[in-house]
Backbone as ProteinMPNN parsed JSONL, in Angstrom:
{"seq_chain_A": "XXXXXXXXXXXXXXXXXXXXXXXXXXXXXXXXXXXXXXXXXXXXXXXXXXXXXXXXXXXXXXXXXXXXXXXXXXXXXXXXXXXXXXXXXXXXXXXXXXXXXXXXXXXXXXXXXXXXXXXXXXXXXXXXXXXXXXXXXXXXXXXXXXXXXXXXXXXXXXXXXXXXXXXXXXXXXXXXXXXXXXXXXXXXXXXXXXXXXXXXXXX", "coords_chain_A": {"N_chain_A": [[-6.044, 52.117, -21.556], [-7.788, 49.599, -22.988], [-11.147, 48.804, -22.569], [-13.218, 45.992, -22.001], [-16.428, 45.666, -23.69], [-19.866, 45.324, -22.273], [-21.208, 43.68, -24.02], [-19.125, 42.224, -25.177], [-18.06, 40.91, -22.792], [-20.273, 39.337, -22.098], [-20.36, 37.63, -24.389], [-17.939, 36.3, -24.041], [-18.505, 34.729, -21.835], [-18.292, 31.655, -20.067], [-20.003, 28.662, -19.898], [-20.893, 25.786, -17.962], [-21.737, 22.38, -17.965], [-22.757, 20.023, -15.758], [-21.611, 16.598, -15.541], [-23.73, 13.969, -15.828], [-24.379, 11.794, -12.981], [-24.446, 9.075, -13.461], [-22.814, 8.715, -15.758], [-20.299, 9.049, -14.965], [-16.981, 7.805, -14.623], [-16.44, 4.758, -12.796], [-14.433, 3.96, -10.077], [-13.178, 1.151, -8.791], [-13.217, 0.72, -5.39], [-12.182, 0.009, -2.046], [-12.382, 0.018, 1.413], [-10.833, -0.021, 4.768], [-10.839, 0.037, 8.336], [-9.124, -0.33, 11.388], [-7.731, -1.652, 14.405], [-4.343, -2.286, 15.078], [-2.284, -5.022, 16.665], [-0.51, -3.498, 18.176], [-1.964, -1.388, 19.114], [-2.654, 0.807, 17.519], [-4.64, 2.924, 15.504], [-5.477, 1.915, 12.159], [-5.733, 2.791, 8.79], [-6.898, 1.595, 5.601], [-7.074, 2.152, 2.11], [-8.065, 1.136, -0.921], [-7.693, 1.327, -4.344], [-8.474, 0.737, -7.761], [-7.211, 1.59, -10.596], [-7.122, 2.234, -14.298], [-4.589, 2.194, -15.113], [-2.986, 1.692, -13.03], [-2.665, 0.377, -9.589], [-3.803, 1.6, -6.581], [-2.863, 1.785, -3.163], [-3.384, 2.765, -0.049], [-1.863, 2.938, 3.186], [-2.207, 3.892, 6.407], [-1.265, 4.908, 9.528], [-0.991, 7.341, 10.68], [-2.599, 9.344, 9.729], [-2.315, 10.623, 7.211], [-0.938, 10.57, 3.952], [1.869, 9.676, 3.896], [4.75, 8.047, 2.851], [5.131, 7.613, -0.667], [5.556, 4.944, -2.696], [6.176, 3.293, -5.571], [5.536, 0.095, -7.101], [6.475, -2.769, -9.204], [5.619, -5.924, -10.288], [6.109, -8.868, -12.097], [3.35, -10.906, -12.973], [3.563, -13.366, -13.89], [5.638, -14.583, -12.461], [4.275, -15.769, -10.357], [2.495, -17.722, -11.15], [2.502, -20.427, -10.376], [2.267, -20.347, -7.616], [1.054, -19.935, -4.365], [-1.683, -17.883, -2.973], [-2.375, -15.423, -0.442], [-3.78, -16.643, 2.456], [-7.237, -16.984, 3.12], [-8.362, -14.039, 4.661], [-10.276, -14.05, 6.604], [-9.796, -16.457, 7.899], [-7.408, -16.163, 9.07], [-5.135, -15.421, 11.765], [-3.3, -13.09, 13.332], [-2.213, -13.263, 15.803], [-2.01, -15.852, 16.188], [-0.217, -19.115, 16.554], [0.514, -20.31, 14.145], [1.341, -18.579, 11.354], [-0.297, -16.712, 8.719], [-0.201, -17.772, 5.242], [1.937, -16.065, 3.187], [2.57, -14.875, -0.223], [5.785, -15.014, -1.343], [7.893, -12.103, -1.509], [9.116, -10.958, -4.631], [12.308, -11.044, -6.105], [12.39, -9.841, -8.478], [10.835, -7.653, -8.368], [10.506, -4.161, -8.872], [11.203, -1.168, -7.226], [10.098, 2.155, -6.842], [10.732, 5.158, -5.403], [8.525, 7.81, -4.854], [7.578, 9.803, -3.364], [8.185, 11.532, -0.227], [9.818, 10.459, 2.807], [10.791, 7.529, 4.658], [10.479, 7.153, 8.275], [13.266, 7.379, 10.46], [15.48, 4.736, 10.388], [13.577, 2.969, 9.275], [13.643, 2.393, 6.515], [14.265, 0.04, 5.07], [12.28, -1.519, 6.17], [10.029, -0.369, 5.124], [10.329, -0.718, 2.417], [10.059, -3.495, 2.424], [7.346, -3.838, 3.248], [6.03, -2.59, 0.966], [6.923, -4.345, -1.126], [5.799, -6.803, -0.315], [3.118, -6.221, -0.405], [2.809, -5.798, -3.11], [3.509, -8.413, -4.002], [1.195, -9.829, -2.912], [-0.736, -8.713, -4.673], [0.034, -9.421, -7.095], [0.145, -12.251, -7.056], [-2.569, -12.757, -6.596], [-3.651, -11.832, -8.973], [-2.378, -13.457, -10.797], [-3.371, -15.88, -10.054], [-6.03, -15.617, -10.956], [-5.537, -15.448, -13.543], [-5.26, -12.957, -14.788], [-3.216, -11.817, -16.539], [-2.553, -9.375, -18.104], [-3.644, -7.397, -16.719], [-2.105, -7.643, -14.538], [0.222, -6.363, -14.998], [0.095, -3.809, -14.304], [1.42, -1.055, -12.434], [1.775, -1.026, -8.807], [0.933, 1.259, -6.569], [1.95, 2.367, -3.371], [0.976, 3.99, -0.596], [2.524, 4.633, 2.418], [2.272, 5.096, 5.779], [3.481, 4.699, 8.872], [3.194, 4.244, 12.415], [5.96, 4.781, 14.635], [7.339, 2.345, 16.293], [8.152, 1.426, 19.763], [11.561, 0.57, 20.783], [12.256, -2.837, 21.256], [13.562, -4.816, 23.83], [16.09, -7.24, 23.527], [16.291, -7.129, 20.781], [18.375, -5.79, 19.843], [20.299, -4.476, 17.359], [22.79, -3.389, 17.033], [25.187, -0.705, 17.238], [23.457, 2.373, 18.21], [23.965, 4.379, 16.493], [24.307, 3.39, 14.105], [22.876, 2.99, 11.096], [22.042, 0.534, 9.843], [21.956, -1.295, 12.057], [19.822, -0.172, 13.539], [17.688, -0.61, 11.772], [17.569, -3.383, 11.618], [16.885, -3.99, 14.215], [14.378, -2.811, 14.494], [12.934, -4.515, 12.519], [13.045, -7.073, 13.555], [11.585, -7.152, 15.761], [8.951, -8.424, 17.84], [6.565, -7.09, 18.076], [6.466, -5.61, 15.678], [6.373, -7.79, 13.818], [3.758, -8.852, 14.231], [2.203, -6.603, 13.715], [2.795, -6.305, 10.954], [1.76, -8.7, 9.783], [-0.915, -8.47, 10.418], [-1.603, -6.035, 8.955], [-1.082, -6.924, 6.273], [-2.976, -8.971, 6.05], [-5.242, -7.571, 6.047], [-4.888, -5.941, 3.972], [-5.172, -7.864, 1.901], [-7.809, -8.337, 2.197], [-8.967, -6.137, 1.078], [-9.358, -6.452, -1.688], [-9.342, -5.132, -4.807], [-8.416, -5.434, -7.262]], "CA_chain_A": [[-6.197, 50.624, -21.793], [-9.172, 49.37, -23.608], [-12.174, 48.023, -21.56], [-14.234, 45.142, -22.792], [-17.861, 46.177, -23.552], [-20.672, 44.568, -21.743], [-21.553, 42.749, -25.009], [-17.9, 41.284, -25.396], [-17.94, 40.014, -21.754], [-21.294, 38.368, -22.314], [-20.081, 36.664, -25.453], [-16.856, 35.506, -23.485], [-18.877, 33.975, -20.535], [-18.198, 30.195, -20.306], [-20.942, 27.876, -19.219], [-20.467, 24.418, -17.833], [-22.66, 21.512, -17.85], [-22.331, 18.902, -14.938], [-21.767, 15.321, -16.046], [-24.681, 13.13, -14.952], [-23.579, 10.764, -12.106], [-24.362, 7.644, -13.989], [-21.947, 8.602, -16.749], [-18.954, 9.256, -14.373], [-16.255, 6.518, -14.355], [-16.547, 4.252, -11.467], [-13.212, 3.518, -9.74], [-13.274, 0.128, -7.695], [-12.691, 1.19, -4.188], [-12.525, -0.707, -0.809], [-11.578, 0.632, 2.611], [-10.756, -0.759, 5.981], [-10.204, 0.774, 9.573], [-8.974, -1.353, 12.435], [-6.743, -1.289, 15.451], [-3.358, -3.2, 15.11], [-2.014, -5.432, 18.065], [0.217, -2.517, 19.048], [-2.836, -0.426, 19.618], [-2.618, 2.053, 16.694], [-5.719, 2.866, 14.441], [-4.868, 1.755, 10.916], [-6.712, 2.802, 7.785], [-6.47, 1.213, 4.33], [-7.853, 2.59, 1.037], [-7.431, 0.5, -2.103], [-8.437, 1.796, -5.662], [-7.974, 0.16, -8.975], [-7.378, 2.496, -11.784], [-6.906, 1.415, -15.496], [-3.137, 2.132, -15.383], [-2.239, 1.34, -11.868], [-3.477, 0.191, -8.436], [-3.32, 2.501, -5.467], [-3.203, 1.159, -1.845], [-2.876, 3.574, 1.013], [-1.938, 2.246, 4.474], [-1.717, 4.817, 7.257], [-1.523, 5.117, 11.077], [-0.699, 8.845, 10.996], [-3.735, 10.345, 9.179], [-1.875, 11.116, 6.057], [-0.43, 9.472, 2.969], [3.136, 9.21, 4.349], [5.677, 7.886, 1.654], [4.471, 6.979, -1.93], [6.435, 3.997, -3.348], [5.585, 2.468, -6.657], [6.299, -1.289, -7.269], [5.865, -3.582, -10.311], [6.006, -7.362, -10.215], [5.46, -9.667, -13.205], [2.42, -11.892, -12.405], [4.132, -14.698, -14.403], [6.354, -15.289, -11.442], [3.392, -16.32, -9.258], [1.678, -18.673, -11.705], [2.316, -21.692, -9.659], [2.489, -20.021, -6.195], [-0.264, -19.811, -3.573], [-1.795, -16.46, -2.545], [-2.52, -15.289, 0.862], [-4.797, -17.445, 2.978], [-8.45, -16.26, 3.37], [-8.077, -13.225, 5.777], [-11.243, -14.439, 7.653], [-9.306, -17.563, 8.571], [-6.137, -15.963, 9.54], [-5.153, -14.707, 12.985], [-2.058, -12.44, 13.509], [-1.651, -13.655, 17.085], [-1.948, -17.441, 16.314], [1.201, -19.685, 16.411], [0.771, -20.435, 12.754], [1.053, -17.327, 10.577], [-0.913, -17.004, 7.488], [0.8, -17.973, 4.13], [2.039, -14.877, 2.296], [3.393, -15.149, -1.29], [7.255, -14.316, -0.969], [8.203, -11.005, -2.374], [10.0, -11.257, -5.726], [13.587, -10.215, -6.353], [12.244, -9.029, -9.713], [10.07, -6.5, -8.035], [11.127, -2.978, -8.854], [10.568, -0.015, -6.364], [10.437, 3.518, -7.236], [10.252, 6.168, -4.335], [7.929, 8.824, -5.483], [7.333, 11.06, -2.416], [8.255, 11.383, 1.132], [10.921, 9.684, 3.263], [10.476, 6.858, 5.791], [11.065, 7.429, 9.541], [14.71, 6.812, 10.753], [15.552, 3.249, 10.735], [12.45, 2.186, 8.795], [13.726, 2.422, 5.162], [14.18, -1.206, 4.697], [10.977, -2.055, 6.552], [9.026, 0.228, 4.222], [10.518, -1.47, 1.14], [9.484, -4.79, 2.659], [5.913, -3.668, 3.221], [5.431, -2.502, -0.362], [7.268, -5.521, -1.889], [4.835, -7.743, 0.165], [1.794, -5.757, -1.051], [3.008, -6.059, -4.576], [3.439, -9.842, -4.106], [-0.151, -10.24, -2.775], [-1.614, -8.314, -5.703], [0.586, -10.207, -8.246], [-0.231, -13.595, -6.868], [-3.891, -13.022, -6.83], [-3.916, -11.7, -10.422], [-1.837, -14.754, -11.443], [-4.385, -17.044, -9.743], [-7.178, -15.485, -11.731], [-5.184, -15.471, -15.015], [-5.417, -11.673, -15.376], [-1.9, -11.382, -16.727], [-2.402, -8.117, -18.627], [-3.871, -6.305, -15.575], [-0.966, -7.77, -13.517], [1.396, -5.519, -15.326], [-0.105, -2.383, -13.752], [2.168, -0.81, -11.222], [1.122, -0.887, -7.573], [1.499, 2.546, -5.809], [1.525, 2.132, -1.952], [1.139, 5.117, 0.244], [2.677, 4.02, 3.695], [2.538, 5.885, 7.067], [3.362, 3.842, 10.0], [3.692, 4.794, 13.723], [7.218, 4.309, 15.061], [7.214, 1.384, 17.572], [9.236, 1.515, 20.786], [12.601, -0.379, 20.537], [12.027, -3.858, 22.257], [14.64, -5.58, 24.276], [16.33, -8.586, 22.774], [16.479, -6.998, 19.398], [19.547, -4.752, 19.585], [21.034, -4.732, 16.148], [24.216, -2.791, 17.051], [25.245, 0.687, 17.801], [22.164, 3.119, 17.767], [24.288, 5.38, 15.49], [24.438, 2.573, 12.881], [21.431, 2.735, 10.383], [21.708, -0.947, 9.668], [21.489, -1.835, 13.243], [18.559, 0.416, 13.83], [16.666, -1.207, 10.932], [17.449, -4.75, 11.948], [16.299, -3.98, 15.573], [12.878, -2.623, 14.114], [12.353, -5.647, 11.795], [13.141, -8.148, 14.326], [10.654, -7.058, 17.045], [7.672, -9.194, 17.821], [5.466, -6.188, 17.81], [6.419, -5.444, 14.19], [5.889, -8.993, 13.108], [2.33, -8.943, 14.434], [1.677, -5.479, 12.812], [2.997, -6.658, 9.556], [0.835, -9.732, 9.455], [-2.266, -7.983, 10.453], [-1.843, -5.16, 7.907], [-1.189, -7.857, 5.114], [-4.251, -9.738, 6.001], [-6.304, -6.562, 5.71], [-4.74, -5.437, 2.563], [-5.792, -8.928, 1.032], [-9.293, -8.365, 2.242], [-9.468, -5.025, 0.325], [-9.089, -6.774, -3.132], [-10.032, -4.413, -5.966], [-7.687, -5.748, -8.539]], "C_chain_A": [[-7.665, 50.391, -22.096], [-9.846, 48.465, -22.623], [-13.216, 47.299, -22.391], [-15.594, 45.676, -22.572], [-18.709, 45.068, -22.851], [-21.059, 43.282, -22.743], [-20.438, 41.611, -25.203], [-17.861, 40.335, -23.997], [-19.056, 39.066, -21.667], [-21.009, 37.335, -23.231], [-18.854, 35.726, -24.961], [-17.206, 34.609, -22.434], [-18.92, 32.537, -21.011], [-19.296, 29.501, -19.46], [-20.474, 26.507, -19.067], [-21.75, 23.591, -17.542], [-22.22, 20.295, -17.017], [-22.565, 17.534, -15.696], [-22.646, 14.402, -15.169], [-23.808, 12.071, -14.236], [-23.48, 9.418, -12.725], [-23.417, 7.498, -15.105], [-20.413, 8.82, -16.272], [-18.276, 7.794, -14.293], [-16.36, 6.077, -12.968], [-15.146, 3.561, -11.116], [-13.531, 2.442, -8.587], [-12.53, 0.591, -6.479], [-13.122, 0.236, -2.945], [-11.716, 0.008, 0.338], [-11.774, -0.289, 3.809], [-10.251, 0.176, 7.072], [-10.342, -0.241, 10.611], [-7.864, -0.864, 13.365], [-5.742, -2.549, 15.205], [-2.972, -3.836, 16.493], [-1.283, -4.43, 18.846], [-0.649, -1.336, 19.489], [-3.165, 0.718, 18.78], [-3.859, 1.744, 15.7], [-5.072, 2.849, 13.124], [-5.952, 1.918, 9.852], [-6.081, 2.457, 6.518], [-7.482, 1.622, 3.248], [-7.13, 1.9, -0.178], [-8.456, 0.872, -3.297], [-7.698, 1.061, -6.759], [-8.289, 0.952, -10.223], [-6.952, 1.703, -13.139], [-5.304, 1.309, -15.735], [-2.323, 1.845, -14.195], [-3.233, 0.984, -10.699], [-2.831, 0.986, -7.245], [-3.75, 1.907, -4.093], [-2.574, 2.136, -0.928], [-3.045, 2.986, 2.327], [-1.347, 3.373, 5.439], [-2.217, 4.746, 8.633], [-1.333, 6.475, 11.53], [-1.595, 9.849, 10.44], [-3.341, 11.04, 7.849], [-1.174, 10.145, 5.136], [0.892, 8.899, 3.349], [4.026, 9.137, 3.002], [4.859, 7.19, 0.563], [5.638, 6.302, -2.562], [5.73, 3.246, -4.41], [6.354, 1.148, -6.872], [5.585, -1.882, -8.593], [6.479, -4.91, -10.093], [5.278, -8.075, -11.309], [4.488, -10.691, -12.478], [2.948, -13.333, -12.919], [4.929, -15.462, -13.294], [5.499, -16.03, -10.395], [2.311, -17.368, -9.888], [1.412, -19.908, -10.88], [2.446, -21.585, -8.207], [1.045, -19.823, -5.556], [-0.438, -18.332, -3.153], [-2.096, -16.546, -1.034], [-3.746, -16.051, 1.374], [-6.018, -16.488, 3.233], [-8.239, -15.466, 4.679], [-9.048, -13.567, 6.917], [-10.847, -15.742, 8.43], [-8.133, -17.313, 9.287], [-6.188, -15.204, 10.935], [-3.562, -14.305, 13.243], [-1.406, -12.958, 14.892], [-1.581, -15.246, 17.23], [-0.572, -17.989, 16.049], [1.492, -19.901, 14.862], [0.358, -19.259, 11.878], [0.412, -17.696, 9.288], [0.202, -17.073, 6.348], [0.743, -16.616, 3.265], [2.981, -15.303, 1.114], [4.733, -14.349, -1.042], [7.356, -13.131, -1.977], [9.274, -11.346, -3.318], [11.184, -10.377, -5.841], [13.455, -9.445, -7.648], [11.316, -7.835, -9.637], [10.836, -5.125, -8.071], [10.431, -1.83, -7.988], [11.162, 1.247, -6.903], [9.923, 4.493, -6.091], [9.838, 7.367, -4.977], [7.781, 10.061, -4.584], [7.58, 10.509, -1.098], [9.545, 10.487, 1.521], [10.487, 8.845, 4.61], [11.094, 7.364, 7.076], [12.579, 6.859, 9.583], [14.672, 5.45, 11.016], [14.443, 2.37, 10.096], [12.454, 2.042, 7.224], [13.469, 1.025, 4.556], [12.771, -1.886, 4.942], [9.89, -1.662, 5.451], [9.129, -0.409, 2.842], [9.815, -2.825, 1.265], [7.94, -4.809, 2.592], [5.418, -3.518, 1.807], [5.773, -3.638, -1.247], [6.226, -6.637, -1.567], [3.441, -7.522, -0.399], [1.76, -6.021, -2.426], [2.815, -7.6, -4.863], [1.977, -10.345, -3.885], [-0.872, -9.888, -4.049], [-1.277, -9.247, -6.94], [0.227, -11.657, -8.216], [-1.603, -13.737, -7.061], [-4.364, -12.817, -8.282], [-3.44, -12.906, -11.229], [-2.901, -15.864, -11.412], [-5.582, -16.893, -10.63], [-6.963, -15.259, -13.248], [-5.413, -14.018, -15.544], [-4.021, -11.121, -15.534], [-1.668, -9.933, -17.246], [-2.644, -7.068, -17.549], [-2.706, -6.37, -14.514], [0.182, -6.845, -13.749], [1.211, -4.142, -14.835], [0.795, -2.304, -12.52], [1.268, -0.731, -9.939], [1.777, 0.293, -6.768], [1.083, 2.28, -4.465], [1.964, 3.432, -1.231], [1.327, 4.445, 1.701], [3.029, 5.099, 4.722], [2.41, 5.197, 8.265], [3.927, 4.607, 11.222], [5.061, 4.11, 13.964], [7.018, 3.51, 16.384], [8.373, 1.558, 18.464], [10.198, 0.407, 20.562], [12.301, -1.568, 21.622], [13.448, -4.441, 22.697], [14.789, -6.877, 23.697], [16.454, -8.369, 21.31], [17.472, -6.019, 18.932], [20.227, -5.372, 18.357], [22.385, -4.227, 15.987], [24.067, -1.436, 17.586], [24.08, 1.395, 17.275], [22.718, 4.168, 16.724], [24.387, 4.678, 14.171], [23.024, 2.351, 12.352], [21.08, 1.291, 10.283], [21.305, -1.679, 10.941], [20.145, -1.422, 13.656], [17.487, -0.349, 12.991], [16.474, -2.692, 11.293], [16.692, -4.852, 13.35], [14.645, -3.767, 15.307], [12.284, -3.91, 13.433], [12.238, -6.907, 12.545], [12.202, -8.229, 15.416], [9.454, -7.936, 16.673], [6.519, -8.375, 17.412], [5.286, -5.838, 16.354], [5.964, -6.562, 13.439], [4.395, -9.109, 13.155], [1.645, -7.779, 13.662], [1.608, -5.707, 11.469], [1.93, -7.576, 9.078], [-0.64, -9.169, 9.378], [-2.609, -7.028, 9.239], [-1.839, -6.003, 6.519], [-2.443, -8.514, 4.884], [-5.384, -8.757, 5.639], [-6.144, -6.027, 4.442], [-5.414, -6.556, 1.508], [-7.284, -8.928, 1.093], [-9.835, -7.102, 1.554], [-9.153, -5.233, -1.101], [-10.051, -5.866, -3.989], [-9.478, -4.675, -7.352], [-8.203, -7.024, -9.204]], "O_chain_A": [[-8.583, 50.948, -21.496], [-9.287, 47.573, -21.986], [-13.922, 47.818, -23.255], [-15.944, 46.095, -21.469], [-18.259, 43.923, -22.853], [-21.186, 42.127, -22.338], [-20.684, 40.413, -25.347], [-17.65, 39.127, -24.104], [-18.818, 37.969, -21.162], [-21.355, 36.184, -22.963], [-18.743, 34.574, -25.381], [-16.394, 33.76, -22.067], [-19.433, 32.194, -22.076], [-19.415, 29.856, -18.288], [-19.724, 26.023, -19.916], [-22.703, 24.087, -16.942], [-21.365, 19.552, -17.5], [-23.571, 17.36, -16.383], [-22.363, 14.114, -14.006], [-22.787, 11.569, -14.707], [-22.503, 8.698, -12.517], [-23.133, 6.363, -15.491], [-19.466, 8.775, -17.058], [-18.905, 6.789, -13.961], [-16.372, 6.886, -12.041], [-14.75, 2.646, -11.838], [-14.084, 2.81, -7.55], [-11.324, 0.832, -6.539], [-14.257, -0.232, -2.87], [-10.592, 0.485, 0.184], [-12.657, -1.143, 3.881], [-9.371, 1.003, 6.831], [-11.359, -0.913, 10.782], [-7.194, 0.145, 13.144], [-6.202, -3.689, 15.135], [-3.323, -3.207, 17.491], [-1.371, -4.44, 20.074], [-0.169, -0.408, 20.141], [-3.906, 1.591, 19.234], [-4.077, 0.641, 15.198], [-4.179, 3.663, 12.891], [-6.996, 1.275, 9.955], [-4.951, 2.859, 6.241], [-8.679, 1.442, 3.469], [-5.931, 2.02, -0.425], [-9.681, 0.76, -3.253], [-6.496, 0.806, -6.693], [-9.387, 0.976, -10.778], [-6.461, 0.58, -13.026], [-4.824, 0.439, -16.462], [-1.099, 1.754, -14.284], [-4.433, 1.24, -10.789], [-1.627, 1.019, -6.99], [-4.921, 1.569, -3.921], [-1.363, 2.348, -0.983], [-4.143, 2.553, 2.679], [-0.181, 3.749, 5.314], [-3.403, 4.553, 8.898], [-1.506, 6.754, 12.716], [-1.419, 11.053, 10.626], [-4.024, 11.977, 7.435], [-0.858, 9.02, 5.524], [1.08, 7.698, 3.155], [4.012, 10.056, 2.184], [4.03, 6.32, 0.828], [6.614, 6.953, -2.935], [4.725, 2.594, -4.125], [7.583, 1.085, -6.834], [4.452, -1.589, -8.976], [7.658, -5.046, -9.767], [4.064, -7.956, -11.477], [4.864, -11.251, -11.449], [2.687, -14.347, -12.273], [4.919, -16.688, -13.185], [6.024, -16.844, -9.635], [1.381, -17.794, -9.203], [0.279, -20.36, -10.714], [2.711, -22.59, -7.546], [0.045, -19.583, -6.233], [0.551, -17.616, -2.997], [-2.068, -17.627, -0.446], [-4.739, -16.059, 0.647], [-5.816, -15.31, 3.529], [-7.969, -16.078, 5.712], [-8.695, -13.396, 8.084], [-11.451, -16.082, 9.446], [-7.766, -18.146, 10.115], [-7.134, -14.47, 11.222], [-2.703, -15.181, 13.337], [-0.185, -13.039, 15.021], [-1.158, -15.803, 18.243], [0.196, -17.336, 15.343], [2.612, -19.68, 14.4], [-0.828, -18.989, 11.692], [0.538, -18.821, 8.803], [1.306, -16.543, 6.474], [-0.288, -16.174, 2.757], [4.001, -15.959, 1.326], [4.739, -13.2, -0.601], [6.936, -13.223, -3.13], [10.268, -11.957, -2.926], [11.113, -9.155, -5.702], [14.238, -8.539, -7.934], [11.043, -7.131, -10.61], [11.784, -4.985, -7.297], [9.221, -1.621, -8.07], [12.314, 1.422, -7.301], [8.71, 4.578, -5.898], [10.663, 7.998, -5.639], [7.857, 11.202, -5.04], [7.315, 9.35, -0.777], [10.199, 9.891, 0.666], [9.905, 9.419, 5.53], [12.164, 7.969, 7.012], [12.98, 5.993, 8.805], [13.873, 4.994, 11.833], [14.385, 1.167, 10.353], [11.444, 1.636, 6.648], [12.616, 0.841, 3.687], [12.216, -2.631, 4.134], [9.061, -2.444, 4.987], [8.115, -0.614, 2.176], [9.087, -3.255, 0.37], [7.335, -5.678, 1.964], [4.483, -4.22, 1.423], [4.961, -3.934, -2.123], [5.817, -7.349, -2.484], [2.719, -8.437, -0.794], [0.728, -6.456, -2.937], [2.102, -8.009, -5.779], [1.552, -11.232, -4.625], [-1.619, -10.745, -4.521], [-2.145, -9.741, -7.66], [0.018, -12.254, -9.273], [-1.987, -14.744, -7.655], [-5.286, -13.473, -8.766], [-4.056, -13.298, -12.22], [-3.255, -16.571, -12.356], [-6.145, -17.902, -11.054], [-7.852, -14.971, -14.049], [-5.749, -13.891, -16.721], [-3.619, -10.169, -14.865], [-0.674, -9.317, -16.861], [-1.979, -6.035, -17.47], [-2.388, -5.432, -13.782], [0.996, -6.568, -12.868], [2.137, -3.338, -14.945], [0.935, -3.231, -11.721], [0.092, -0.385, -10.05], [2.946, 0.28, -6.385], [-0.094, 1.963, -4.293], [3.116, 3.864, -1.269], [0.407, 3.771, 2.164], [3.954, 5.89, 4.54], [1.286, 5.062, 8.747], [4.864, 5.402, 11.161], [5.27, 2.978, 13.529], [6.577, 4.033, 17.408], [9.484, 1.815, 17.999], [9.752, -0.672, 20.171], [12.118, -1.247, 22.796], [14.374, -4.491, 21.887], [13.824, -7.576, 23.39], [16.706, -9.337, 20.593], [17.433, -5.495, 17.819], [20.641, -6.531, 18.317], [23.086, -4.52, 15.018], [23.098, -1.039, 18.233], [23.663, 1.181, 16.137], [21.876, 4.818, 16.104], [24.546, 5.357, 13.156], [22.158, 1.708, 12.946], [19.965, 0.874, 10.596], [20.442, -2.557, 10.926], [19.361, -2.261, 14.1], [16.443, -0.691, 13.547], [15.351, -3.195, 11.275], [15.924, -5.794, 13.544], [13.797, -4.473, 15.851], [11.181, -4.315, 13.802], [11.408, -7.753, 12.214], [12.013, -9.305, 15.984], [9.044, -8.145, 15.531], [5.655, -8.751, 16.62], [4.172, -5.767, 15.836], [5.218, -6.389, 12.475], [3.801, -9.455, 12.134], [0.611, -7.988, 13.028], [0.618, -5.419, 10.796], [1.255, -7.296, 8.087], [-1.403, -9.385, 8.436], [-3.657, -7.144, 8.604], [-2.668, -5.668, 5.673], [-2.951, -8.636, 3.77], [-6.36, -9.133, 4.99], [-7.124, -5.656, 3.795], [-6.048, -6.227, 0.506], [-7.963, -9.43, 0.198], [-11.053, -6.972, 1.439], [-8.702, -4.287, -1.747], [-11.278, -5.865, -3.886], [-9.969, -4.23, -8.389], [-7.706, -7.414, -10.26]]}, "name": "protein", "num_of_chains": 1, "seq": "XXXXXXXXXXXXXXXXXXXXXXXXXXXXXXXXXXXXXXXXXXXXXXXXXXXXXXXXXXXXXXXXXXXXXXXXXXXXXXXXXXXXXXXXXXXXXXXXXXXXXXXXXXXXXXXXXXXXXXXXXXXXXXXXXXXXXXXXXXXXXXXXXXXXXXXXXXXXXXXXXXXXXXXXXXXXXXXXXXXXXXXXXXXXXXXXXXXXXXXXXXX"}
């Protein structure tokens, strides 16, 4: 077997030149860390790329499920967006105004599987996040930017089943999901997370 000469090895050596920091592309990023009413530490990371918006919401220290959504901003031209999160209170009798998720929103599951009984709830979370983004973009007339898909990474802690929210036989997936979604603890967690997402606007 032929062996490369020292001269050949030297000629084949690859040199790299670091790109100066001021020339690197800047990705708009915002983060938040807080404790939800159920006592779980929650982290949010929002980043706006040219071709999509990434929002990670986790209570488990990892990405969880990745779900991509797309909602036309034209559907929200005349609708209101989420109230200023600084004025909202998840424990208040009057809940903050959320733009309703659109039936035209398309969801694509990219990675991972929600916990048992949480599939419908995860879709609701992602659809609501997409509605917040689309409504904000429509309000600022950024129609072209609003066509960017929103990719949501969602990892939620499983909450204990609450009394009075029995949706049917425990062996029935539909009953399990209804019990999860109708719980007061889940309602408070949902509102708190949505307010925090709205406060991490990078779009």
